[in-house]
N, CA, C and O atoms as CSV, one atom per row, in Angstrom:
chain,resi,resn,atom,element,x,y,z
A,1,MET,N,N,0.855,-1.185,0.000
A,1,MET,CA,C,0.000,0.000,0.000
A,1,MET,C,C,0.894,1.239,0.000
A,1,MET,O,O,1.786,1.367,0.838
A,2,ASN,N,N,0.650,2.149,-0.942
A,2,ASN,CA,C,1.492,3.347,-0.984
A,2,ASN,C,C,1.034,4.383,0.050
A,2,ASN,O,O,-0.019,4.245,0.673
A,3,ARG,N,N,1.850,5.412,0.210
A,3,ARG,CA,C,1.604,6.418,1.249
A,3,ARG,C,C,0.254,7.132,1.052
A,3,ARG,O,O,-0.454,7.407,2.021
A,4,SER,N,N,-0.090,7.425,-0.202
A,4,SER,CA,C,-1.370,8.102,-0.477
A,4,SER,C,C,-2.546,7.233,-0.062
A,4,SER,O,O,-3.521,7.731,0.501
A,5,ALA,N,N,-2.459,5.945,-0.337
A,5,ALA,CA,C,-3.534,5.022,0.037
A,5,ALA,C,C,-3.635,4.915,1.560
A,5,ALA,O,O,-4.736,4.857,2.108
A,6,MET,N,N,-2.489,4.888,2.241
A,6,MET,CA,C,-2.490,4.839,3.708
A,6,MET,C,C,-3.139,6.106,4.264
A,6,MET,O,O,-3.944,6.054,5.194
A,7,ARG,N,N,-2.772,7.237,3.677
A,7,ARG,CA,C,-3.306,8.524,4.116
A,7,ARG,C,C,-4.833,8.556,3.917
A,7,ARG,O,O,-5.572,9.058,4.764
A,8,GLU,N,N,-5.276,8.015,2.793
A,8,GLU,CA,C,-6.712,7.986,2.514
A,8,GLU,C,C,-7.447,7.119,3.535
A,8,GLU,O,O,-8.527,7.485,3.999
A,9,GLN,N,N,-6.866,5.975,3.885
A,9,GLN,CA,C,-7.471,5.114,4.903
A,9,GLN,C,C,-7.517,5.833,6.257
A,9,GLN,O,O,-8.523,5.773,6.964
A,10,ALA,N,N,-6.433,6.506,6.605
A,10,ALA,CA,C,-6.398,7.245,7.879
A,10,ALA,C,C,-7.470,8.333,7.873
A,10,ALA,O,O,-8.172,8.526,8.865
A,11,PHE,N,N,-7.591,9.042,6.749
A,11,PHE,CA,C,-8.610,10.084,6.632
A,11,PHE,C,C,-10.010,9.510,6.849
A,11,PHE,O,O,-10.818,10.091,7.573
A,12,LYS,N,N,-10.291,8.372,6.223
A,12,LYS,CA,C,-11.618,7.763,6.345
A,12,LYS,C,C,-11.931,7.421,7.812
A,12,LYS,O,O,-13.052,7.624,8.278
A,13,LEU,N,N,-10.945,6.910,8.516
A,13,LEU,CA,C,-11.148,6.581,9.930
A,13,LEU,C,C,-11.331,7.855,10.759
A,13,LEU,O,O,-12.214,7.916,11.614
A,14,ILE,N,N,-10.508,8.858,10.511
A,14,ILE,CA,C,-10.618,10.128,11.248
A,14,ILE,C,C,-12.003,10.739,11.013
A,14,ILE,O,O,-12.635,11.247,11.938
A,15,TYR,N,N,-12.456,10.681,9.770
A,15,TYR,CA,C,-13.786,11.195,9.435
A,15,TYR,C,C,-14.874,10.425,10.188
A,15,TYR,O,O,-15.775,11.031,10.768
A,16,SER,N,N,-14.793,9.110,10.180
A,16,SER,CA,C,-15.830,8.325,10.859
A,16,SER,C,C,-15.806,8.577,12.366
A,16,SER,O,O,-16.858,8.578,13.006
A,17,LEU,N,N,-14.636,8.787,12.932
A,17,LEU,CA,C,-14.543,9.103,14.364
A,17,LEU,C,C,-15.131,10.480,14.647
A,17,LEU,O,O,-15.719,10.710,15.704
A,18,GLU,N,N,-14.968,11.381,13.702
A,18,GLU,CA,C,-15.525,12.737,13.809
A,18,GLU,C,C,-17.063,12.653,13.880
A,18,GLU,O,O,-17.698,13.365,14.659
A,19,ILE,N,N,-17.633,11.789,13.068
A,19,ILE,CA,C,-19.090,11.607,13.017
A,19,ILE,C,C,-19.583,10.924,14.301
A,19,ILE,O,O,-20.592,11.321,14.883
A,20,GLN,N,N,-18.846,9.887,14.728
A,20,GLN,CA,C,-19.278,9.103,15.895
A,20,GLN,C,C,-19.057,9.802,17.222
A,20,GLN,O,O,-19.679,9.448,18.224
A,21,LYS,N,N,-18.178,10.789,17.238
A,21,LYS,CA,C,-17.785,11.443,18.485
A,21,LYS,C,C,-17.284,10.415,19.501
A,21,LYS,O,O,-17.651,10.445,20.676
A,22,ALA,N,N,-16.438,9.507,19.017
A,22,ALA,CA,C,-15.882,8.466,19.894
A,22,ALA,C,C,-14.982,9.114,20.941
A,22,ALA,O,O,-14.260,10.066,20.646
A,23,ASP,N,N,-15.028,8.595,22.157
A,23,ASP,CA,C,-14.135,9.163,23.164
A,23,ASP,C,C,-12.778,8.466,23.102
A,23,ASP,O,O,-12.639,7.390,22.520
A,24,SER,N,N,-11.797,9.093,23.706
A,24,SER,CA,C,-10.420,8.620,23.555
A,24,SER,C,C,-10.194,7.224,24.139
A,24,SER,O,O,-9.256,6.535,23.739
A,25,LYS,N,N,-11.044,6.801,25.079
A,25,LYS,CA,C,-10.888,5.456,25.649
A,25,LYS,C,C,-11.219,4.373,24.616
A,25,LYS,O,O,-10.661,3.277,24.653
A,26,GLU,N,N,-12.117,4.688,23.713
A,26,GLU,CA,C,-12.536,3.716,22.700
A,26,GLU,C,C,-11.650,3.741,21.455
A,26,GLU,O,O,-11.814,2.911,20.561
A,27,LEU,N,N,-10.728,4.671,21.394
A,27,LEU,CA,C,-9.958,4.914,20.177
A,27,LEU,C,C,-9.197,3.691,19.677
A,27,LEU,O,O,-9.268,3.351,18.496
A,28,GLU,N,N,-8.471,3.033,20.574
A,28,GLU,CA,C,-7.700,1.846,20.183
A,28,GLU,C,C,-8.611,0.785,19.560
A,28,GLU,O,O,-8.280,0.190,18.535
A,29,ASP,N,N,-9.768,0.560,20.199
A,29,ASP,CA,C,-10.729,-0.425,19.691
A,29,ASP,C,C,-11.256,-0.022,18.323
A,29,ASP,O,O,-11.390,-0.861,17.432
A,30,GLN,N,N,-11.554,1.265,18.155
A,30,GLN,CA,C,-12.067,1.764,16.880
A,30,GLN,C,C,-11.035,1.566,15.766
A,30,GLN,O,O,-11.384,1.191,14.647
A,31,ILE,N,N,-9.772,1.820,16.080
A,31,ILE,CA,C,-8.699,1.659,15.092
A,31,ILE,C,C,-8.601,0.194,14.676
A,31,ILE,O,O,-8.554,-0.119,13.487
A,32,GLU,N,N,-8.570,-0.697,15.658
A,32,GLU,CA,C,-8.472,-2.124,15.365
A,32,GLU,C,C,-9.661,-2.607,14.533
A,32,GLU,O,O,-9.500,-3.362,13.574
A,33,LEU,N,N,-10.836,-2.165,14.913
A,33,LEU,CA,C,-12.048,-2.546,14.189
A,33,LEU,C,C,-11.998,-2.052,12.738
A,33,LEU,O,O,-12.359,-2.780,11.814
A,34,TYR,N,N,-11.551,-0.820,12.553
A,34,TYR,CA,C,-11.449,-0.254,11.201
A,34,TYR,C,C,-10.464,-1.049,10.342
A,34,TYR,O,O,-10.762,-1.408,9.203
A,35,ILE,N,N,-9.291,-1.315,10.907
A,35,ILE,CA,C,-8.249,-2.059,10.180
A,35,ILE,C,C,-8.763,-3.446,9.803
A,35,ILE,O,O,-8.565,-3.914,8.682
A,36,GLU,N,N,-9.423,-4.091,10.757
A,36,GLU,CA,C,-9.964,-5.431,10.529
A,36,GLU,C,C,-11.072,-5.427,9.475
A,36,GLU,O,O,-11.053,-6.236,8.547
A,37,SER,N,N,-12.023,-4.528,9.617
A,37,SER,CA,C,-13.168,-4.526,8.700
A,37,SER,C,C,-12.799,-4.066,7.290
A,37,SER,O,O,-13.511,-4.375,6.334
A,38,ASN,N,N,-11.699,-3.335,7.151
A,38,ASN,CA,C,-11.243,-2.918,5.823
A,38,ASN,C,C,-10.140,-3.823,5.286
A,38,ASN,O,O,-9.538,-3.558,4.246
A,39,GLU,N,N,-9.895,-4.900,6.029
A,39,GLU,CA,C,-8.913,-5.918,5.639
A,39,GLU,C,C,-7.560,-5.317,5.246
A,39,GLU,O,O,-6.999,-5.642,4.199
A,40,ILE,N,N,-7.056,-4.442,6.103
A,40,ILE,CA,C,-5.754,-3.826,5.874
A,40,ILE,C,C,-4.691,-4.756,6.452
A,40,ILE,O,O,-4.595,-4.934,7.666
A,41,GLU,N,N,-3.901,-5.339,5.568
A,41,GLU,CA,C,-2.886,-6.314,5.965
A,41,GLU,C,C,-1.503,-5.678,6.117
A,41,GLU,O,O,-0.689,-6.132,6.922
A,42,ASP,N,N,-1.249,-4.639,5.350
A,42,ASP,CA,C,0.058,-3.982,5.302
A,42,ASP,C,C,0.436,-3.425,6.684
A,42,ASP,O,O,-0.270,-2.576,7.229
A,43,GLN,N,N,1.540,-3.902,7.236
A,43,GLN,CA,C,1.970,-3.488,8.575
A,43,GLN,C,C,2.274,-1.993,8.630
A,43,GLN,O,O,1.929,-1.323,9.604
A,44,ASN,N,N,2.924,-1.466,7.581
A,44,ASN,CA,C,3.219,-0.030,7.543
A,44,ASN,C,C,1.936,0.791,7.568
A,44,ASN,O,O,1.860,1.825,8.231
A,45,ALA,N,N,0.933,0.319,6.842
A,45,ALA,CA,C,-0.354,1.024,6.801
A,45,ALA,C,C,-1.005,1.013,8.182
A,45,ALA,O,O,-1.527,2.031,8.638
A,46,LYS,N,N,-0.972,-0.141,8.842
A,46,LYS,CA,C,-1.556,-0.240,10.189
A,46,LYS,C,C,-0.882,0.746,11.134
A,46,LYS,O,O,-1.548,1.462,11.880
A,47,GLU,N,N,0.446,0.772,11.092
A,47,GLU,CA,C,1.204,1.668,11.975
A,47,GLU,C,C,0.925,3.130,11.653
A,47,GLU,O,O,0.763,3.951,12.556
A,48,TYR,N,N,0.870,3.456,10.360
A,48,TYR,CA,C,0.612,4.831,9.949
A,48,TYR,C,C,-0.762,5.292,10.439
A,48,TYR,O,O,-0.896,6.378,11.004
A,49,ILE,N,N,-1.774,4.463,10.218
A,49,ILE,CA,C,-3.147,4.808,10.608
A,49,ILE,C,C,-3.236,4.991,12.119
A,49,ILE,O,O,-3.809,5.968,12.600
A,50,LYS,N,N,-2.667,4.047,12.864
A,50,LYS,CA,C,-2.697,4.115,14.328
A,50,LYS,C,C,-1.966,5.373,14.816
A,50,LYS,O,O,-2.464,6.093,15.681
A,51,ASP,N,N,-0.794,5.624,14.258
A,51,ASP,CA,C,-0.011,6.797,14.648
A,51,ASP,C,C,-0.773,8.088,14.354
A,51,ASP,O,O,-0.820,8.992,15.188
A,52,ALA,N,N,-1.368,8.168,13.168
A,52,ALA,CA,C,-2.081,9.390,12.782
A,52,ALA,C,C,-3.270,9.644,13.709
A,52,ALA,O,O,-3.432,10.753,14.218
A,53,VAL,N,N,-4.090,8.636,13.928
A,53,VAL,CA,C,-5.293,8.816,14.741
A,53,VAL,C,C,-4.934,9.139,16.197
A,53,VAL,O,O,-5.485,10.068,16.787
A,54,LEU,N,N,-4.013,8.370,16.764
A,54,LEU,CA,C,-3.624,8.613,18.161
A,54,LEU,C,C,-2.867,9.939,18.304
A,54,LEU,O,O,-3.027,10.647,19.297
A,55,GLY,N,N,-2.052,10.263,17.315
A,55,GLY,CA,C,-1.309,11.528,17.336
A,55,GLY,C,C,-2.225,12.731,17.260
A,55,GLY,O,O,-2.012,13.730,17.946
A,56,ILE,N,N,-3.249,12.631,16.418
A,56,ILE,CA,C,-4.221,13.724,16.305
A,56,ILE,C,C,-4.974,13.874,17.623
A,56,ILE,O,O,-5.194,14.991,18.091
A,57,GLU,N,N,-5.363,12.766,18.213
A,57,GLU,CA,C,-6.082,12.814,19.498
A,57,GLU,C,C,-5.198,13.443,20.587
A,57,GLU,O,O,-5.658,14.275,21.370
A,58,LYS,N,N,-3.936,13.035,20.620
A,58,LYS,CA,C,-3.005,13.535,21.637
A,58,LYS,C,C,-2.782,15.045,21.501
A,58,LYS,O,O,-2.651,15.750,22.502
A,59,ASN,N,N,-2.739,15.533,20.266
A,59,ASN,CA,C,-2.448,16.949,20.010
A,59,ASN,C,C,-3.677,17.720,19.539
A,59,ASN,O,O,-3.568,18.756,18.884
A,60,LYS,N,N,-4.839,17.194,19.884
A,60,LYS,CA,C,-6.111,17.720,19.384
A,60,LYS,C,C,-6.276,19.227,19.594
A,60,LYS,O,O,-6.611,19.950,18.656
A,61,SER,N,N,-6.046,19.700,20.813
A,61,SER,CA,C,-6.305,21.122,21.086
A,61,SER,C,C,-5.380,22.022,20.268
A,61,SER,O,O,-5.810,23.063,19.770
A,62,GLU,N,N,-4.129,21.632,20.130
A,62,GLU,CA,C,-3.195,22.438,19.340
A,62,GLU,C,C,-3.560,22.415,17.848
A,62,GLU,O,O,-3.470,23.438,17.169
A,63,ILE,N,N,-3.967,21.260,17.351
A,63,ILE,CA,C,-4.365,21.135,15.940
A,63,ILE,C,C,-5.612,21.975,15.673
A,63,ILE,O,O,-5.665,22.712,14.689
A,64,LEU,N,N,-6.612,21.867,16.544
A,64,LEU,CA,C,-7.839,22.657,16.374
A,64,LEU,C,C,-7.547,24.149,16.483
A,64,LEU,O,O,-8.138,24.959,15.769
A,65,ASN,N,N,-6.643,24.500,17.368
A,65,ASN,CA,C,-6.239,25.897,17.517
A,65,ASN,C,C,-5.595,26.407,16.223
A,65,ASN,O,O,-5.853,27.534,15.800
A,66,ASN,N,N,-4.760,25.577,15.601
A,66,ASN,CA,C,-4.138,25.931,14.323
A,66,ASN,C,C,-5.189,26.187,13.247
A,66,ASN,O,O,-5.053,27.110,12.445
A,67,ILE,N,N,-6.226,25.372,13.235
A,67,ILE,CA,C,-7.296,25.546,12.252
A,67,ILE,C,C,-8.056,26.837,12.566
A,67,ILE,O,O,-8.277,27.673,11.689
A,68,GLU,N,N,-8.449,26.980,13.831
A,68,GLU,CA,C,-9.275,28.109,14.248
A,68,GLU,C,C,-8.618,29.461,13.977
A,68,GLU,O,O,-9.270,30.384,13.488
A,69,LYS,N,N,-7.332,29.577,14.294
A,69,LYS,CA,C,-6.699,30.886,14.126
A,69,LYS,C,C,-6.418,31.220,12.656
A,69,LYS,O,O,-6.027,32.345,12.346
A,70,ASN,N,N,-6.612,30.265,11.760
A,70,ASN,CA,C,-6.427,30.526,10.338
A,70,ASN,C,C,-7.742,30.610,9.566
A,70,ASN,O,O,-7.743,30.686,8.338
A,71,LEU,N,N,-8.858,30.596,10.292
A,71,LEU,CA,C,-10.160,30.791,9.663
A,71,LEU,C,C,-10.420,32.284,9.482
A,71,LEU,O,O,-9.836,33.111,10.183
A,72,LYS,N,N,-11.285,32.619,8.552
A,72,LYS,CA,C,-11.699,34.011,8.412
A,72,LYS,C,C,-12.410,34.403,9.692
A,72,LYS,O,O,-12.969,33.553,10.385
A,73,SER,N,N,-12.387,35.690,10.005
A,73,SER,CA,C,-12.894,36.157,11.299
A,73,SER,C,C,-14.354,35.798,11.574
A,73,SER,O,O,-14.728,35.609,12.731
A,74,ASP,N,N,-15.177,35.702,10.546
A,74,ASP,CA,C,-16.585,35.396,10.778
A,74,ASP,C,C,-16.883,33.892,10.782
A,74,ASP,O,O,-18.042,33.485,10.866
A,75,TRP,N,N,-15.845,33.082,10.692
A,75,TRP,CA,C,-16.026,31.621,10.678
A,75,TRP,C,C,-15.732,31.015,12.033
A,75,TRP,O,O,-14.872,31.492,12.773
A,76,LYS,N,N,-16.456,29.962,12.345
A,76,LYS,CA,C,-16.198,29.164,13.545
A,76,LYS,C,C,-15.884,27.748,13.093
A,76,LYS,O,O,-16.324,27.317,12.028
A,77,ILE,N,N,-15.127,27.029,13.901
A,77,ILE,CA,C,-14.706,25.672,13.546
A,77,ILE,C,C,-15.911,24.734,13.339
A,77,ILE,O,O,-15.842,23.795,12.546
A,78,GLU,N,N,-17.010,24.999,14.059
A,78,GLU,CA,C,-18.211,24.167,13.940
A,78,GLU,C,C,-18.830,24.257,12.542
A,78,GLU,O,O,-19.594,23.381,12.137
A,79,ARG,N,N,-18.500,25.302,11.825
A,79,ARG,CA,C,-19.066,25.535,10.495
A,79,ARG,C,C,-18.372,24.702,9.410
A,79,ARG,O,O,-18.920,24.513,8.324
A,80,ILE,N,N,-17.186,24.213,9.704
A,80,ILE,CA,C,-16.419,23.435,8.728
A,80,ILE,C,C,-17.054,22.050,8.576
A,80,ILE,O,O,-17.438,21.425,9.564
A,81,SER,N,N,-17.162,21.582,7.338
A,81,SER,CA,C,-17.718,20.244,7.128
A,81,SER,C,C,-16.816,19.210,7.799
A,81,SER,O,O,-15.608,19.411,7.924
A,82,LYS,N,N,-17.417,18.110,8.225
A,82,LYS,CA,C,-16.652,17.056,8.901
A,82,LYS,C,C,-15.565,16.488,7.979
A,82,LYS,O,O,-14.489,16.111,8.443
A,83,ILE,N,N,-15.845,16.428,6.696
A,83,ILE,CA,C,-14.853,15.922,5.744
A,83,ILE,C,C,-13.648,16.857,5.705
A,83,ILE,O,O,-12.507,16.410,5.822
A,84,ASP,N,N,-13.902,18.145,5.541
A,84,ASP,CA,C,-12.799,19.118,5.496
A,84,ASP,C,C,-12.030,19.131,6.811
A,84,ASP,O,O,-10.804,19.239,6.819
A,85,LEU,N,N,-12.749,19.022,7.914
A,85,LEU,CA,C,-12.107,19.023,9.227
A,85,LEU,C,C,-11.179,17.813,9.387
A,85,LEU,O,O,-10.069,17.943,9.901
A,86,ALA,N,N,-11.635,16.649,8.947
A,86,ALA,CA,C,-10.806,15.437,9.033
A,86,ALA,C,C,-9.552,15.586,8.164
A,86,ALA,O,O,-8.459,15.194,8.574
A,87,ILE,N,N,-9.711,16.148,6.978
A,87,ILE,CA,C,-8.567,16.361,6.081
A,87,ILE,C,C,-7.574,17.333,6.714
A,87,ILE,O,O,-6.367,17.091,6.706
A,88,LEU,N,N,-8.082,18.420,7.255
A,88,LEU,CA,C,-7.217,19.431,7.887
A,88,LEU,C,C,-6.474,18.863,9.091
A,88,LEU,O,O,-5.283,19.120,9.265
A,89,LYS,N,N,-7.169,18.098,9.918
A,89,LYS,CA,C,-6.518,17.505,11.098
A,89,LYS,C,C,-5.355,16.619,10.684
A,89,LYS,O,O,-4.269,16.698,11.258
A,90,LEU,N,N,-5.587,15.776,9.688
A,90,LEU,CA,C,-4.538,14.866,9.232
A,90,LEU,C,C,-3.360,15.638,8.654
A,90,LEU,O,O,-2.209,15.350,8.980
A,91,ALA,N,N,-3.638,16.608,7.805
A,91,ALA,CA,C,-2.563,17.374,7.169
A,91,ALA,C,C,-1.763,18.177,8.192
A,91,ALA,O,O,-0.534,18.212,8.129
A,92,ILE,N,N,-2.446,18.815,9.124
A,92,ILE,CA,C,-1.738,19.603,10.145
A,92,ILE,C,C,-0.913,18.691,11.038
A,92,ILE,O,O,0.199,19.044,11.431
A,93,TYR,N,N,-1.447,17.530,11.359
A,93,TYR,CA,C,-0.669,16.568,12.158
A,93,TYR,C,C,0.612,16.191,11.407
A,93,TYR,O,O,1.693,16.157,11.994
A,94,GLU,N,N,0.486,15.911,10.124
A,94,GLU,CA,C,1.670,15.531,9.343
A,94,GLU,C,C,2.678,16.669,9.245
A,94,GLU,O,O,3.885,16.444,9.332
A,95,ILE,N,N,2.187,17.878,9.066
A,95,ILE,CA,C,3.077,19.037,8.918
A,95,ILE,C,C,3.779,19.364,10.236
A,95,ILE,O,O,4.990,19.587,10.266
A,96,LYS,N,N,3.014,19.390,11.312
A,96,LYS,CA,C,3.556,19.846,12.602
A,96,LYS,C,C,4.279,18.760,13.408
A,96,LYS,O,O,5.222,19.062,14.141
A,97,TYR,N,N,3.847,17.504,13.279
A,97,TYR,CA,C,4.357,16.468,14.182
A,97,TYR,C,C,5.133,15.348,13.487
A,97,TYR,O,O,5.803,14.558,14.153
A,98,LYS,N,N,5.053,15.273,12.174
A,98,LYS,CA,C,5.790,14.252,11.430
A,98,LYS,C,C,6.738,14.986,10.492
A,98,LYS,O,O,6.575,16.181,10.247
A,99,GLU,N,N,7.689,14.300,9.989
A,99,GLU,CA,C,8.633,14.977,9.098
A,99,GLU,C,C,8.196,14.855,7.641
A,99,GLU,O,O,8.971,14.456,6.771
A,100,ILE,N,N,6.953,15.204,7.403
A,100,ILE,CA,C,6.405,15.186,6.050
A,100,ILE,C,C,6.578,16.603,5.496
A,100,ILE,O,O,6.144,17.561,6.137
A,101,PRO,N,N,7.196,16.761,4.336
A,101,PRO,CA,C,7.328,18.115,3.760
A,101,PRO,C,C,5.938,18.733,3.577
A,101,PRO,O,O,5.011,18.078,3.102
A,102,PHE,N,N,5.814,20.018,3.968
A,102,PHE,CA,C,4.481,20.620,3.938
A,102,PHE,C,C,3.868,20.637,2.537
A,102,PHE,O,O,2.646,20.567,2.401
A,103,LYS,N,N,4.695,20.727,1.498
A,103,LYS,CA,C,4.150,20.717,0.133
A,103,LYS,C,C,3.477,19.385,-0.178
A,103,LYS,O,O,2.441,19.343,-0.841
A,104,VAL,N,N,4.070,18.304,0.305
A,104,VAL,CA,C,3.496,16.969,0.099
A,104,VAL,C,C,2.184,16.846,0.873
A,104,VAL,O,O,1.175,16.401,0.327
A,105,ALA,N,N,2.205,17.241,2.137
A,105,ALA,CA,C,1.008,17.139,2.986
A,105,ALA,C,C,-0.132,17.976,2.419
A,105,ALA,O,O,-1.278,17.528,2.391
A,106,ILE,N,N,0.176,19.189,1.967
A,106,ILE,CA,C,-0.860,20.064,1.403
A,106,ILE,C,C,-1.409,19.472,0.108
A,106,ILE,O,O,-2.621,19.444,-0.102
A,107,ASN,N,N,-0.515,19.002,-0.756
A,107,ASN,CA,C,-0.960,18.413,-2.025
A,107,ASN,C,C,-1.871,17.207,-1.785
A,107,ASN,O,O,-2.918,17.076,-2.418
A,108,GLU,N,N,-1.468,16.339,-0.877
A,108,GLU,CA,C,-2.277,15.157,-0.561
A,108,GLU,C,C,-3.631,15.560,0.030
A,108,GLU,O,O,-4.657,14.962,-0.290
A,109,ALA,N,N,-3.624,16.569,0.886
A,109,ALA,CA,C,-4.868,17.040,1.499
A,109,ALA,C,C,-5.808,17.610,0.433
A,109,ALA,O,O,-7.014,17.367,0.471
A,110,VAL,N,N,-5.260,18.361,-0.505
A,110,VAL,CA,C,-6.074,18.935,-1.581
A,110,VAL,C,C,-6.652,17.818,-2.453
A,110,VAL,O,O,-7.800,17.900,-2.888
A,111,GLU,N,N,-5.863,16.781,-2.706
A,111,GLU,CA,C,-6.367,15.646,-3.497
A,111,GLU,C,C,-7.524,14.945,-2.774
A,111,GLU,O,O,-8.513,14.572,-3.405
A,112,LEU,N,N,-7.403,14.767,-1.458
A,112,LEU,CA,C,-8.501,14.174,-0.681
A,112,LEU,C,C,-9.743,15.073,-0.723
A,112,LEU,O,O,-10.871,14.593,-0.835
A,113,ALA,N,N,-9.509,16.384,-0.631
A,113,ALA,CA,C,-10.625,17.332,-0.673
A,113,ALA,C,C,-11.342,17.274,-2.026
A,113,ALA,O,O,-12.569,17.355,-2.085
A,114,LYS,N,N,-10.573,17.133,-3.112
A,114,LYS,CA,C,-11.173,17.013,-4.453
A,114,LYS,C,C,-12.025,15.756,-4.544
A,114,LYS,O,O,-13.111,15.764,-5.124
A,115,LYS,N,N,-11.514,14.676,-3.962
A,115,LYS,CA,C,-12.185,13.387,-4.071
A,115,LYS,C,C,-13.415,13.273,-3.172
A,115,LYS,O,O,-14.439,12.731,-3.587
A,116,TYR,N,N,-13.319,13.780,-1.945
A,116,TYR,CA,C,-14.381,13.563,-0.964
A,116,TYR,C,C,-15.177,14.809,-0.586
A,116,TYR,O,O,-16.315,14.703,-0.128
A,117,GLY,N,N,-14.594,15.971,-0.773
A,117,GLY,CA,C,-15.256,17.199,-0.319
A,117,GLY,C,C,-16.197,17.792,-1.346
A,117,GLY,O,O,-16.485,17.201,-2.387
A,118,GLU,N,N,-16.661,18.975,-1.015
A,118,GLU,CA,C,-17.521,19.729,-1.920
A,118,GLU,C,C,-16.633,20.444,-2.943
A,118,GLU,O,O,-15.406,20.364,-2.875
A,119,ASP,N,N,-17.262,21.139,-3.884
A,119,ASP,CA,C,-16.490,21.839,-4.916
A,119,ASP,C,C,-15.520,22.863,-4.325
A,119,ASP,O,O,-14.412,23.040,-4.830
A,120,SER,N,N,-15.939,23.524,-3.266
A,120,SER,CA,C,-15.113,24.572,-2.669
A,120,SER,C,C,-14.065,24.017,-1.691
A,120,SER,O,O,-13.192,24.759,-1.241
A,121,SER,N,N,-14.143,22.736,-1.364
A,121,SER,CA,C,-13.267,22.150,-0.341
A,121,SER,C,C,-11.789,22.277,-0.668
A,121,SER,O,O,-10.987,22.613,0.204
A,122,LYS,N,N,-11.417,22.009,-1.923
A,122,LYS,CA,C,-9.985,22.026,-2.256
A,122,LYS,C,C,-9.373,23.406,-2.011
A,122,LYS,O,O,-8.256,23.507,-1.505
A,123,ASN,N,N,-10.095,24.464,-2.366
A,123,ASN,CA,C,-9.582,25.819,-2.146
A,123,ASN,C,C,-9.552,26.170,-0.663
A,123,ASN,O,O,-8.614,26.804,-0.180
A,124,PHE,N,N,-10.584,25.751,0.045
A,124,PHE,CA,C,-10.663,26.013,1.482
A,124,PHE,C,C,-9.506,25.325,2.220
A,124,PHE,O,O,-8.800,25.958,3.005
A,125,VAL,N,N,-9.322,24.029,1.962
A,125,VAL,CA,C,-8.267,23.242,2.603
A,125,VAL,C,C,-6.898,23.825,2.251
A,125,VAL,O,O,-6.045,23.990,3.122
A,126,ASN,N,N,-6.697,24.131,0.982
A,126,ASN,CA,C,-5.425,24.699,0.536
A,126,ASN,C,C,-5.156,26.032,1.241
A,126,ASN,O,O,-4.033,26.282,1.679
A,127,GLY,N,N,-6.173,26.884,1.353
A,127,GLY,CA,C,-6.013,28.186,1.996
A,127,GLY,C,C,-5.652,28.081,3.457
A,127,GLY,O,O,-4.743,28.765,3.927
A,128,ILE,N,N,-6.357,27.225,4.185
A,128,ILE,CA,C,-6.082,27.049,5.620
A,128,ILE,C,C,-4.667,26.508,5.820
A,128,ILE,O,O,-3.915,27.016,6.652
A,129,LEU,N,N,-4.309,25.472,5.051
A,129,LEU,CA,C,-2.984,24.866,5.232
A,129,LEU,C,C,-1.858,25.815,4.821
A,129,LEU,O,O,-0.796,25.821,5.443
A,130,ALA,N,N,-2.084,26.609,3.789
A,130,ALA,CA,C,-1.075,27.591,3.378
A,130,ALA,C,C,-0.843,28.599,4.515
A,130,ALA,O,O,0.291,29.004,4.774
A,131,SER,N,N,-1.927,28.995,5.187
A,131,SER,CA,C,-1.811,29.918,6.324
A,131,SER,C,C,-1.081,29.260,7.500
A,131,SER,O,O,-0.282,29.903,8.181
A,132,VAL,N,N,-1.364,27.979,7.731
A,132,VAL,CA,C,-0.747,27.258,8.844
A,132,VAL,C,C,0.767,27.194,8.658
A,132,VAL,O,O,1.510,27.390,9.620
A,133,VAL,N,N,1.233,26.925,7.448
A,133,VAL,CA,C,2.698,26.788,7.244
A,133,VAL,C,C,3.418,28.134,7.234
A,133,VAL,O,O,4.627,28.188,7.459
A,134,LYS,N,N,2.691,29.215,6.978
A,134,LYS,CA,C,3.309,30.540,7.022
A,134,LYS,C,C,3.637,30.972,8.429
A,134,LYS,O,O,4.596,31.710,8.651
A,135,VAL,N,N,2.839,30.512,9.391
A,135,VAL,CA,C,2.977,30.947,10.793
A,135,VAL,C,C,4.250,30.438,11.412
A,135,VAL,O,O,4.521,30.711,12.581
């Protein structure tokens, strides 16, 4: 499984957790269930997904703060679609906490936004992430 496919799987899980409002105690179980039900055999993919989800949870307030302070003044984080929010969380986690070049993380996030988001999602995601890396 290539890195883009792993990232897409992680995004799907982050999105579903966003919808379910799972608490952090259930997180490990949710990850295992997701990996099992999607028949993900690749060890690197399993580790990447687990690291991304747990890392985002661990740094949640800082990641959300990064999103919030880069929104337009009349926007609130609650207004962002769950899909865009999941994409932003993953990309910011990769940029801030992993050694993923920000251009790669932004490009991958924009591709996910094109595939899963609304028409305006790619521009929105790109704008927020561009602001995050400038800071």
